[in-house]
ZABA-22551 format. One line per field, with one value per residue: chain; residue number from 1; x, y, z of N, C-alpha, C, CB in turn. Coordinates in nm, 3 decimals, padded with zeros to 5 digits. Glycine has a CB too. Example, Ala and Ser with C-alpha at 12.3 -4.5 7.8 and 13.67 -1.06 7.14 Angstrom:
2
cadena [A|A]
num [1|2]
n_xx [01.319|01.285]
n_yy [-00.569|-00.225]
n_zz [00.780|00.708]
ca_xx [01.230|01.367]
ca_yy [-00.450|-00.106]
ca_zz [00.780|00.714]
c_xx [01.320|01.290]
c_yy [-00.330|00.003]
c_zz [00.780|00.787]
cb_xx [01.131|01.408]
cb_yy [-00.447|-00.060]
cb_zz [00.905|00.572]
END
This chain:
175
cadena [A|A|A|A|A|A|A|A|A|A|A|A|A|A|A|A|A|A|A|A|A|A|A|A|A|A|A|A|A|A|A|A|A|A|A|A|A|A|A|A|A|A|A|A|A|A|A|A|A|A|A|A|A|A|A|A|A|A|A|A|A|A|A|A|A|A|A|A|A|A|A|A|A|A|A|A|A|A|A|A|A|A|A|A|A|A|A|A|A|A|A|A|A|A|A|A|A|A|A|A|A|A|A|A|A|A|A|A|A|A|A|A|A|A|A|A|A|A|A|A|A|A|A|A|A|A|A|A|A|A|A|A|A|A|A|A|A|A|A|A|A|A|A|A|A|A|A|A|A|A|A|A|A|A|A|A|A|A|A|A|A|A|A|A|A|A|A|A|A|A|A|A|A|A|A]
num [1|2|3|4|5|6|7|8|9|10|11|12|13|14|15|16|17|18|19|20|21|22|23|24|25|26|27|28|29|30|31|32|33|34|35|36|37|38|39|40|41|42|43|44|45|46|47|48|49|50|51|52|53|54|55|56|57|58|59|60|61|62|63|64|65|66|67|68|69|70|71|72|73|74|75|76|77|78|79|80|81|82|83|84|85|86|87|88|89|90|91|92|93|94|95|96|97|98|99|100|101|102|103|104|105|106|107|108|109|110|111|112|113|114|115|116|117|118|119|120|121|122|123|124|125|126|127|128|129|130|131|132|133|134|135|136|137|138|139|140|141|142|143|144|145|146|147|148|149|150|151|152|153|154|155|156|157|158|159|160|161|162|163|164|165|166|167|168|169|170|171|172|173|174|175]
n_xx [02.453|02.192|02.147|01.857|01.654|01.418|01.093|00.981|00.714|00.585|00.333|00.218|00.042|00.097|00.160|00.246|00.431|00.520|00.732|00.784|01.096|01.093|00.892|00.710|00.608|00.374|00.374|00.281|-00.002|-00.037|00.076|-00.087|-00.188|00.044|00.143|-00.062|-00.038|00.219|00.170|-00.022|00.130|00.339|00.195|00.096|00.327|00.439|00.241|00.018|-00.218|-00.423|-00.527|-00.593|-00.544|-00.407|-00.335|-00.152|-00.047|00.237|00.309|00.227|00.010|-00.041|-00.199|-00.093|-00.141|00.056|00.115|00.066|00.342|00.520|00.750|00.861|00.825|00.994|01.120|00.901|00.837|01.071|01.053|00.806|00.856|01.071|00.951|00.759|00.929|01.081|00.878|00.811|01.025|01.314|01.591|01.858|01.784|01.752|01.618|01.277|01.202|01.214|01.485|01.433|01.157|00.856|00.760|00.527|00.435|00.125|-00.046|-00.274|-00.636|-00.741|-00.520|-00.507|-00.753|-00.716|-00.509|-00.634|-00.831|-00.662|-00.533|-00.752|-00.849|-00.645|-00.631|-00.812|-00.694|-00.470|-00.587|-00.680|-00.921|-01.269|-01.390|-01.337|-01.464|-01.458|-01.207|-01.032|-00.824|-00.805|-00.885|-01.120|-01.393|-01.421|-01.396|-01.627|-01.819|-01.771|-01.877|-01.725|-01.704|-01.927|-02.083|-02.088|-01.890|-01.683|-01.642|-01.617|-01.609|-01.517|-01.286|-00.940|-00.921|-00.710|-00.488|-00.239|-00.094|00.127|00.272|00.373|00.141|00.141|00.125|00.097|00.209|-00.018|-00.066]
n_yy [00.569|00.511|00.211|00.063|-00.077|-00.313|-00.387|-00.703|-00.901|-01.205|-01.337|-01.090|-00.779|-00.540|-00.210|-00.069|00.154|00.193|00.324|00.447|00.523|00.741|00.989|01.111|00.934|00.716|00.448|00.235|00.232|00.235|-00.007|-00.194|-00.458|-00.616|-00.562|-00.667|-00.936|-00.989|-00.955|-01.160|-01.391|-01.374|-01.396|-01.653|-01.808|-01.729|-01.693|-01.432|-01.222|-00.983|-00.701|-00.439|-00.226|00.020|00.143|00.384|00.612|00.643|00.534|00.307|00.195|-00.034|-00.282|-00.568|-00.897|-01.137|-01.497|-01.702|-01.712|-01.627|-01.384|-01.268|-01.033|-00.881|-01.047|-01.108|-00.854|-00.807|-01.013|-00.950|-00.691|-00.751|-00.928|-00.759|-00.563|-00.713|-00.776|-00.532|-00.372|-00.314|-00.541|-00.499|-00.242|00.030|-00.028|00.050|00.120|00.287|00.239|00.185|00.126|00.218|00.084|-00.014|-00.151|-00.273|-00.217|-00.180|-00.183|00.070|00.183|00.011|00.073|00.346|00.332|00.180|00.366|00.572|00.451|00.406|00.664|00.788|00.824|01.034|01.232|01.286|01.401|01.240|01.114|01.181|01.066|00.778|00.548|00.594|00.541|00.307|00.132|-00.002|-00.150|-00.062|-00.101|-00.376|-00.379|-00.235|-00.421|-00.615|-00.498|-00.319|-00.052|00.218|00.270|00.538|00.658|00.924|01.207|01.456|01.683|01.599|01.631|01.528|01.231|01.163|01.366|01.388|01.170|00.995|01.075|01.402|01.610|01.524|01.568|01.353|01.365|01.364|01.151]
n_zz [00.543|00.770|00.961|00.982|01.235|01.222|01.350|01.451|01.473|01.537|01.330|01.311|01.240|00.995|00.878|00.569|00.361|00.034|-00.203|-00.537|-00.696|-00.867|-00.801|-00.963|-01.136|-01.306|-01.296|-01.129|-01.144|-01.419|-01.492|-01.367|-01.386|-01.400|-01.147|-00.985|-01.054|-00.956|-00.683|-00.634|-00.701|-00.517|-00.275|-00.307|-00.288|-00.046|00.193|00.306|00.471|00.319|00.460|00.397|00.111|-00.100|-00.415|-00.568|-00.830|-00.793|-00.550|-00.278|-00.015|00.247|00.459|00.611|00.741|00.881|00.866|01.160|01.373|01.178|01.060|00.839|00.651|00.495|00.304|00.147|00.041|-00.105|-00.298|-00.425|-00.528|-00.697|-00.883|-01.002|-01.111|-01.297|-01.475|-01.584|-01.668|-01.878|-01.939|-01.714|-01.654|-01.423|-01.094|-01.034|-00.781|-00.459|-00.234|00.036|00.265|00.441|00.747|00.990|01.292|01.382|01.678|01.835|01.836|01.772|01.642|01.422|01.296|01.238|01.050|00.850|00.769|00.682|00.462|00.285|00.246|00.113|-00.182|-00.210|-00.053|-00.211|-00.429|-00.633|-00.651|-00.588|-00.368|-00.155|-00.269|-00.539|-00.636|-00.824|-00.751|-00.495|-00.177|-00.075|-00.165|-00.121|00.156|00.222|00.136|00.326|00.545|00.689|00.629|00.564|00.252|00.182|00.325|00.383|00.173|-00.091|00.070|00.313|00.573|00.591|00.766|00.930|00.956|01.070|00.998|00.774|00.448|00.323|00.142|-00.192|-00.523|-00.776|-01.114|-01.378|-01.660]
ca_xx [02.310|02.168|02.100|01.733|01.616|01.274|01.022|00.932|00.617|00.532|00.190|00.175|-00.021|00.190|00.129|00.361|00.429|00.623|00.738|00.872|01.206|01.044|00.763|00.621|00.574|00.242|00.403|00.202|-00.138|-00.025|00.110|-00.161|-00.200|00.173|00.151|-00.155|00.022|00.331|00.110|-00.081|00.237|00.408|00.105|00.087|00.453|00.464|00.111|-00.012|-00.354|-00.435|-00.634|-00.628|-00.439|-00.437|-00.226|-00.155|00.047|00.380|00.332|00.115|00.000|-00.117|-00.197|-00.081|-00.127|00.137|00.072|00.114|00.482|00.598|00.788|00.944|00.764|01.099|01.137|00.784|00.852|01.178|00.999|00.702|00.919|01.150|00.859|00.703|01.037|01.112|00.765|00.784|01.144|01.410|01.707|01.961|01.732|01.753|01.494|01.190|01.165|01.304|01.551|01.373|01.012|00.808|00.688|00.477|00.364|-00.004|-00.045|-00.405|-00.750|-00.747|-00.410|-00.551|-00.860|-00.658|-00.434|-00.733|-00.887|-00.557|-00.516|-00.867|-00.866|-00.527|-00.657|-00.881|-00.591|-00.382|-00.664|-00.698|-01.060|-01.351|-01.421|-01.268|-01.531|-01.433|-01.071|-01.043|-00.710|-00.815|-00.971|-01.233|-01.521|-01.420|-01.423|-01.769|-01.892|-01.752|-01.943|-01.628|-01.728|-02.049|-02.042|-02.077|-01.785|-01.601|-01.694|-01.523|-01.602|-01.465|-01.143|-00.855|-00.951|-00.586|-00.390|-00.108|-00.030|00.169|00.360|00.313|00.065|00.223|00.036|00.166|00.172|-00.105|-00.016]
ca_yy [00.550|00.440|00.074|00.063|-00.202|-00.330|-00.467|-00.831|-00.963|-01.323|-01.330|-00.953|-00.697|-00.432|-00.107|-00.040|00.250|00.157|00.432|00.442|00.620|00.859|01.021|01.166|00.824|00.653|00.308|00.137|00.221|00.202|-00.150|-00.253|-00.604|-00.674|-00.551|-00.765|-01.068|-01.000|-00.972|-01.295|-01.491|-01.365|-01.451|-01.798|-01.869|-01.691|-01.636|-01.325|-01.172|-00.842|-00.635|-00.320|-00.187|00.121|00.162|00.514|00.607|00.639|00.468|00.229|00.172|-00.156|-00.352|-00.713|-00.981|-01.254|-01.619|-01.723|-01.754|-01.574|-01.243|-01.229|-00.947|-00.827|-01.138|-01.092|-00.730|-00.828|-01.096|-00.876|-00.583|-00.813|-00.978|-00.645|-00.500|-00.799|-00.771|-00.397|-00.297|-00.381|-00.599|-00.409|-00.109|00.049|-00.061|00.167|00.135|00.342|00.129|00.158|00.141|00.246|-00.025|00.019|-00.263|-00.236|-00.265|-00.169|-00.174|00.208|00.196|-00.061|00.150|00.470|00.299|00.144|00.491|00.643|00.382|00.426|00.807|00.841|00.880|01.163|01.322|01.323|01.462|01.143|01.070|01.267|00.990|00.649|00.451|00.626|00.501|00.166|00.051|00.002|-00.251|00.004|-00.167|-00.504|-00.349|-00.201|-00.548|-00.687|-00.422|-00.239|00.089|00.259|00.307|00.683|00.710|01.027|01.276|01.563|01.783|01.540|01.658|01.411|01.179|01.147|01.454|01.373|01.049|00.978|01.164|01.531|01.609|01.516|01.547|01.293|01.418|01.277|01.137]
ca_zz [00.559|00.895|00.953|01.058|01.298|01.203|01.449|01.398|01.562|01.468|01.302|01.332|01.136|00.964|00.779|00.483|00.251|-00.064|-00.303|-00.653|-00.690|-00.938|-00.741|-01.066|-01.225|-01.294|-01.327|-01.053|-01.198|-01.562|-01.501|-01.255|-01.399|-01.360|-01.001|-00.928|-01.073|-00.860|-00.550|-00.628|-00.701|-00.388|-00.172|-00.327|-00.243|00.094|00.224|00.401|00.453|00.285|00.535|00.318|00.017|-00.201|-00.511|-00.634|-00.943|-00.759|-00.421|-00.228|00.128|00.273|00.587|00.596|00.858|00.848|00.934|01.297|01.383|01.066|01.071|00.725|00.549|00.407|00.190|00.061|-00.034|-00.204|-00.406|-00.496|-00.605|-00.804|-00.986|-01.074|-01.187|-01.413|-01.569|-01.637|-01.710|-01.966|-01.870|-01.663|-01.622|-01.278|-01.025|-01.020|-00.641|-00.358|-00.165|00.167|00.275|00.575|00.812|01.124|01.352|01.440|01.816|01.899|01.744|01.724|01.547|01.302|01.231|01.184|00.928|00.748|00.719|00.609|00.333|00.196|00.218|00.045|-00.316|-00.192|-00.003|-00.321|-00.537|-00.742|-00.652|-00.501|-00.247|-00.165|-00.356|-00.680|-00.675|-00.860|-00.710|-00.350|-00.116|-00.011|-00.198|-00.051|00.297|00.228|00.126|00.453|00.651|00.764|00.597|00.495|00.116|00.168|00.414|00.321|00.055|-00.126|00.176|00.436|00.598|00.610|00.900|01.007|00.892|01.132|00.948|00.637|00.374|00.290|00.017|-00.312|-00.636|-00.889|-01.245|-01.456|-01.798]
c_xx [02.287|02.118|01.976|01.706|01.464|01.216|00.971|00.842|00.558|00.380|00.132|00.104|00.066|00.130|00.257|00.330|00.548|00.617|00.823|00.982|01.164|00.903|00.668|00.576|00.429|00.254|00.311|00.060|-00.137|-00.001|00.039|-00.172|-00.070|00.188|00.059|-00.100|00.136|00.278|00.055|00.027|00.311|00.323|00.093|00.211|00.485|00.339|00.114|-00.154|-00.349|-00.555|-00.684|-00.511|-00.493|-00.313|-00.249|-00.051|00.192|00.411|00.210|00.126|-00.079|-00.103|-00.193|-00.084|-00.054|00.083|00.133|00.258|00.573|00.626|00.850|00.870|00.869|01.120|01.019|00.795|00.961|01.124|00.897|00.764|01.002|01.060|00.801|00.809|01.070|01.001|00.752|00.905|01.231|01.522|01.806|01.913|01.737|01.616|01.407|01.161|01.265|01.363|01.483|01.221|00.977|00.730|00.648|00.401|00.236|-00.014|-00.182|-00.514|-00.763|-00.639|-00.448|-00.654|-00.806|-00.582|-00.526|-00.791|-00.785|-00.539|-00.630|-00.892|-00.754|-00.552|-00.728|-00.778|-00.502|-00.456|-00.689|-00.841|-01.140|-01.390|-01.359|-01.332|-01.503|-01.294|-01.070|-00.933|-00.699|-00.902|-01.096|-01.365|-01.532|-01.453|-01.568|-01.852|-01.882|-01.817|-01.848|-01.644|-01.869|-02.006|-02.024|-01.971|-01.697|-01.671|-01.594|-01.507|-01.541|-01.319|-01.068|-00.878|-00.827|-00.476|-00.250|-00.029|00.022|00.256|00.294|00.234|00.161|00.129|00.114|00.119|00.085|-00.054|-00.095]
c_yy [00.470|00.298|00.063|-00.076|-00.213|-00.419|-00.594|-00.896|-01.083|-01.315|-01.191|-00.892|-00.573|-00.338|-00.079|00.076|00.216|00.263|00.394|00.546|00.751|00.890|01.091|01.058|00.779|00.501|00.211|00.123|00.187|00.053|-00.228|-00.405|-00.674|-00.670|-00.653|-00.906|-01.089|-01.023|-01.114|-01.402|-01.492|-01.425|-01.603|-01.868|-01.841|-01.619|-01.520|-01.280|-01.024|-00.786|-00.513|-00.287|-00.075|00.139|00.296|00.512|00.584|00.577|00.388|00.215|00.043|-00.201|-00.500|-00.776|-01.107|-01.378|-01.630|-01.774|-01.697|-01.425|-01.187|-01.152|-00.895|-00.916|-01.127|-00.964|-00.742|-00.904|-01.020|-00.767|-00.639|-00.862|-00.863|-00.580|-00.581|-00.791|-00.636|-00.320|-00.381|-00.442|-00.490|-00.266|-00.092|00.013|00.064|00.203|00.217|00.224|00.090|00.171|00.167|00.126|00.021|-00.103|-00.211|-00.299|-00.263|-00.164|-00.032|00.236|00.130|00.022|00.277|00.442|00.252|00.270|00.565|00.583|00.419|00.572|00.862|00.891|01.015|01.267|01.374|01.380|01.370|01.094|01.160|01.199|00.851|00.549|00.475|00.581|00.350|00.076|00.048|-00.113|-00.190|-00.068|-00.304|-00.483|-00.307|-00.329|-00.630|-00.614|-00.337|-00.089|00.104|00.302|00.458|00.743|00.805|01.083|01.385|01.668|01.730|01.579|01.526|01.358|01.166|01.234|01.441|01.255|01.068|01.085|01.299|01.519|01.614|01.484|01.484|01.357|01.316|01.269|01.222]
c_zz [00.687|00.868|01.042|01.114|01.290|01.312|01.382|01.503|01.490|01.453|01.314|01.213|01.120|00.861|00.702|00.390|00.162|-00.174|-00.423|-00.634|-00.756|-00.888|-00.839|-01.164|-01.204|-01.314|-01.254|-01.106|-01.348|-01.582|-01.390|-01.266|-01.363|-01.208|-00.934|-00.940|-00.975|-00.718|-00.535|-00.618|-00.568|-00.277|-00.185|-00.269|-00.096|00.144|00.324|00.371|00.421|00.362|00.458|00.226|-00.071|-00.287|-00.580|-00.745|-00.904|-00.623|-00.381|-00.077|00.147|00.417|00.557|00.734|00.814|00.918|01.074|01.294|01.276|01.087|00.944|00.617|00.452|00.285|00.094|-00.023|-00.140|-00.325|-00.490|-00.584|-00.721|-00.917|-01.069|-01.163|-01.312|-01.518|-01.639|-01.685|-01.802|-01.882|-01.833|-01.642|-01.470|-01.218|-01.015|-00.874|-00.561|-00.281|-00.034|00.159|00.421|00.625|00.951|01.175|01.417|01.579|01.884|01.792|01.689|01.620|01.414|01.225|01.168|01.055|00.815|00.685|00.634|00.470|00.239|00.162|00.129|-00.097|-00.311|-00.149|-00.116|-00.442|-00.655|-00.755|-00.558|-00.370|-00.264|-00.261|-00.504|-00.727|-00.702|-00.802|-00.557|-00.302|-00.052|-00.039|-00.130|00.097|00.318|00.227|00.255|00.571|00.735|00.741|00.541|00.355|00.097|00.261|00.334|00.198|00.019|-00.016|00.306|00.455|00.615|00.751|00.989|00.947|00.950|01.076|00.806|00.580|00.351|00.160|-00.100|-00.426|-00.751|-01.019|-01.316|-01.599|-01.896]
cb_xx [02.249|02.067|02.212|01.616|01.666|01.246|00.906|01.052|00.505|00.570|00.117|00.292|-00.170|00.323|00.071|00.402|00.436|00.600|00.794|00.793|01.333|01.044|00.784|00.690|00.670|00.143|00.546|00.198|-00.215|00.089|00.263|-00.299|-00.242|00.290|00.115|-00.292|00.073|00.418|-00.003|-00.169|00.336|00.442|-00.034|00.073|00.567|00.593|00.022|00.091|-00.441|-00.451|-00.584|-00.662|-00.394|-00.481|-00.218|-00.128|00.037|00.436|00.367|00.110|-00.069|-00.072|-00.320|00.049|-00.266|00.284|00.112|00.022|00.489|00.524|00.884|01.005|00.691|01.231|01.152|00.655|00.884|01.297|00.935|00.603|01.009|01.234|00.744|00.646|01.163|01.131|00.637|00.715|01.225|01.467|01.776|02.078|01.586|01.791|01.522|01.059|01.149|01.229|01.694|01.430|00.938|00.721|00.775|00.386|00.453|-00.124|00.050|-00.412|-00.881|-00.733|-00.280|-00.611|-00.970|-00.564|-00.329|-00.848|-00.934|-00.423|-00.510|-00.990|-00.872|-00.423|-00.739|-00.997|-00.505|-00.302|-00.594|-00.606|-01.073|-01.476|-01.577|-01.260|-01.681|-01.446|-00.967|-01.041|-00.580|-00.872|-00.893|-01.243|-01.534|-01.282|-01.329|-01.810|-01.840|-01.603|-02.016|-01.487|-01.623|-02.125|-02.143|-02.212|-01.699|-01.464|-01.837|-01.567|-01.741|-01.480|-01.124|-00.704|-01.019|-00.542|-00.435|-00.124|-00.127|00.054|00.399|00.421|-00.035|00.339|-00.029|00.144|00.297|-00.251|-00.021]
cb_yy [00.477|00.516|-00.028|00.110|-00.209|-00.391|-00.387|-00.925|-00.861|-01.451|-01.421|-00.869|-00.660|-00.489|00.024|-00.164|00.400|00.011|00.558|00.467|00.563|00.836|01.108|01.279|00.706|00.714|00.277|00.177|00.352|00.285|-00.170|-00.192|-00.642|-00.599|-00.408|-00.756|-01.084|-00.872|-00.868|-01.321|-01.464|-01.218|-01.387|-01.831|-01.820|-01.598|-01.743|-01.205|-01.199|-00.820|-00.593|-00.197|-00.309|00.257|00.044|00.631|00.734|00.777|00.572|00.089|00.293|-00.267|-00.314|-00.751|-01.014|-01.231|-01.742|-01.822|-01.900|-01.597|-01.224|-01.352|-00.830|-00.812|-01.284|-01.090|-00.614|-00.905|-01.223|-00.813|-00.497|-00.929|-01.060|-00.541|-00.485|-00.944|-00.802|-00.317|-00.251|-00.281|-00.705|-00.409|-00.089|00.194|-00.120|00.142|00.000|00.442|00.164|00.254|00.014|00.375|-00.155|00.148|-00.337|-00.282|-00.182|-00.043|-00.215|00.306|00.133|-00.199|00.183|00.535|00.191|00.056|00.580|00.637|00.229|00.367|00.886|00.736|00.782|01.152|01.252|01.203|01.583|01.025|00.919|01.308|00.981|00.588|00.456|00.776|00.538|00.154|00.105|00.138|-00.329|00.150|-00.184|-00.574|-00.240|-00.107|-00.630|-00.705|-00.515|-00.281|00.142|00.375|00.257|00.748|00.595|00.971|01.336|01.630|01.835|01.387|01.748|01.447|01.046|00.998|01.598|01.356|00.932|00.965|01.101|01.641|01.728|01.409|01.680|01.142|01.452|01.329|00.992]
cb_zz [00.435|00.981|00.995|00.971|01.446|01.064|01.513|01.359|01.604|01.545|01.394|01.366|01.172|00.913|00.846|00.403|00.302|-00.121|-00.240|-00.785|-00.757|-01.094|-00.620|-01.141|-01.203|-01.397|-01.293|-00.907|-01.176|-01.627|-01.491|-01.248|-01.541|-01.428|-00.955|-00.998|-01.218|-00.864|-00.527|-00.752|-00.816|-00.355|-00.182|-00.478|-00.329|00.108|00.276|00.390|00.580|00.130|00.674|00.411|-00.070|-00.135|-00.616|-00.532|-01.020|-00.763|-00.312|-00.295|00.202|00.180|00.676|00.520|00.924|00.885|00.850|01.373|01.379|00.931|01.186|00.665|00.615|00.485|00.239|00.146|00.060|-00.142|-00.349|-00.396|-00.513|-00.748|-00.921|-00.975|-01.100|-01.368|-01.496|-01.534|-01.589|-02.071|-01.958|-01.757|-01.678|-01.242|-00.885|-01.093|-00.578|-00.261|-00.137|00.274|00.222|00.578|00.819|01.123|01.456|01.347|01.897|01.991|01.815|01.841|01.604|01.341|01.332|01.287|00.959|00.810|00.835|00.687|00.353|00.258|00.348|00.041|-00.398|-00.088|00.102|-00.364|-00.585|-00.722|-00.609|-00.575|-00.222|-00.030|-00.332|-00.702|-00.565|-01.007|-00.771|-00.302|-00.011|-00.057|-00.351|-00.066|00.347|00.110|00.008|00.480|00.739|00.727|00.495|00.573|00.017|00.196|00.476|00.283|00.081|-00.254|00.204|00.433|00.723|00.587|00.888|01.011|00.903|01.282|00.952|00.555|00.241|00.278|00.011|-00.299|-00.680|-00.893|-01.330|-01.453|-01.843]
END
């Protein structure tokens, strides 16, 4: 397996995609409170700012900004994934997570905006919601309240704003 070299920008903003090993699982949304607790606890112990986040049944995308001078997003992901795993699996059960994750350092305002849009459009892309505001596991409503989006941004007829980005269409199985 290749040894990937990750970019580390102190105080940087990063886009992440984190997948479950079983891409047909609904564990992340089924155990949403355990995931929220893992996120809160991790942020309390190793702060970071959540710019945007979407949680889908089998994967999640997010934008984080780390504190000035800090580059250690890997330790935060380890802690978050470990906390969630301990809360949702039996002792000695295999980890539900894929071993690796996708990380991209945000370098420009356009890059930031494209990733914000990608995150919030993702439930629509995967057929889980007719528009971003209808998906409950997203920061879209918070971003609307902050004036970053119009509440009617995107609709069932809106084409994917960034079709060149992200994973291929994958329809998770519904329970």
